[in-house]
N, C-alpha and C positions, 0 to 999 in steps of 0.2 A: 129743230136744232137738237133737242134732247134725243130724238130718235136716231139722228145721224151719229151722235156721240156714243149712244148705246151700241149701234151696229159696228162702229169702229172699235169699241172696247171688246166686243165679242170676237171680232176678226183678230185683234191683237192677241187675245188669250188663246185663240185657236192656233195662231202662228207660233207662239211661244211653246205651247204644249206639243205641237207637231215637231218642232226642232229639237226638243229635249229628249226625244226617244230615238235611239239608234238601234235598229234590229240586229245588227251584226257586231255589236260592241263586245270587246273581249271580256271574258269572265273575270279576269284579273289583269289590270294594266299597271305596269311599273315603269317609271322613268328610269333612265340609265343610272340615276343616283342610287338605285337599289343595288347596283353592282358595287362591291367594296372598292374595287380597283379594276381598271382595264389596262393591260400591259401589252405593248406591241413589241414583237421580237422578229427581226429579219432572219429567216431561215431558208435561204435560197435552196431551191430544189436541185439535187445532185443525181437523181435517178434517170431512167430512160423514158419516163412518161410525164407529160406536162398537161395540166388540165385547167380550164377556166372555171370549173365548178367549185363552189364553196363546199368545204368538208368540215364537219363538226365532230367533236368527241367530248364526252363528259367524263371527267376524272374525279373520283370520290375518295381517293386515298393516295398517300405518298407512293405506295407500291404500284398503284395504277399509273401514276406519272412516270415512275422509273421504268415500268414495262413499256409504256408508250415510247419513251426515249430509246430504249433498247431495240424495239421493233422497227423504228424508223430512222435510226442513226445513220444508216447508209443512204437514205433517201434525202435527208435534209442536213444542212450545215448547222448543227446544234452547238458547235464549239465556239464560233466566232461571234463577237458582238459587232454591232454596226453603229457608227457614230456614238450617240449617247445612250443607245438602247442596250439592255442586257443580252447576254447569250441565253439560249434555251437551257444550256447546261448549267449556267449559274442559277437558274430558277429552281433547279432540283434542291438547292440548299435553302432557298426562300420558302418553298412550299413543302415544309417538312410534315411529319406526322401530327404535330401539335396544330398546324394550320388546318388540317383536314378534320380535326375533331369537331369543328363547328362550321366548316365551309366546304365548298366544292368548286370545281373549275369547269367552265365550258371553253373548249379550244375551238377557235374558228380559224381554219387553215385556208389561206388564199395564195394563189399563184397569179402574178400579174405580168403583162408584157413590158412593164416599165417600173423601175424602182422609184419613179417620181410620183406615182399614185399615192394619195393620202387617204387613210381610212378612219372613220369615226363611227363607233357604235352609238346610235342616237336613241334607241329605245329597246326595251325588253317587255314582252307580254306573254301570257299564257292564254291561248285561245283553244278551247275544246281539247285540252290535253296536249297541245303542241306549243313548245317554246318558240316564239317568233323573235328573231334578232333583226332589228332594223339597222342597216349598215349604209352609211353614206361614203361613196367612193368619189373622191375629187381627182379629176384628171387635168393637169395643167396644160396650157396652150402649147408650151414647149417642154418636152420631157426627155428623159434618157431612153435608150433603146435596150438597156439591160433588163433581162427577165428577173423578177424578184419574187421570192416566196416570203410569206408572213404567217406567223402564228399569233393570233390575237387571243390573249388570255383574259377571260372574263371571270373575276372572282365573285362568287355569290355565297351568302350565308345559308346554311342548312335551314330549311323551313321558310326562307324568305320568299320563294316562289312556290306556288302550289305544284303538286306533282305534274310532271309532263312525261309523255311517252316518246315524243319525237321532237325534232328541231327543224325549223325552216328559217332560212336567211332571206330577208327581203332587201335586196340592194337597190340603192338609188344612186345614179351616176350624175355627177355635176361636172360640167366642163367649164374651165376657167380660161 
């Protein structure tokens, strides 16, 4: 009996030790709580090109945000707010120079075939110099047929994430 218990104990230790090691674990893993705030802004696309690819931009100053606004003002509807969401133009006042003294912004730009899609940033991590944004996209059973553009603004504190050189979005689609 002692021998069986001893062997079961060894097996249990081996299982626990084997499960606790993950070879591809991120170097630094942050829950979405490390983002100071995540703001969704509907900015429907007004240009000639529409894409289903996620596009990201990093803005580290108020001037960079102003330059982004000026560069894409003909492509997106930055002036109008949607339901209870702010307009992108209104965010120019919120994200002033004092905000950028200790923070930066990652913009996640999405274009969807329906305004009924709901997005949620569920995780942020830095893996081998790459910022990984986990995005859950919920598609309702019945939705609208309007095409919708979104700018998801992710506020991060300077130094909160280790340095990253690129950004990858990992979308997960949930159908309801």
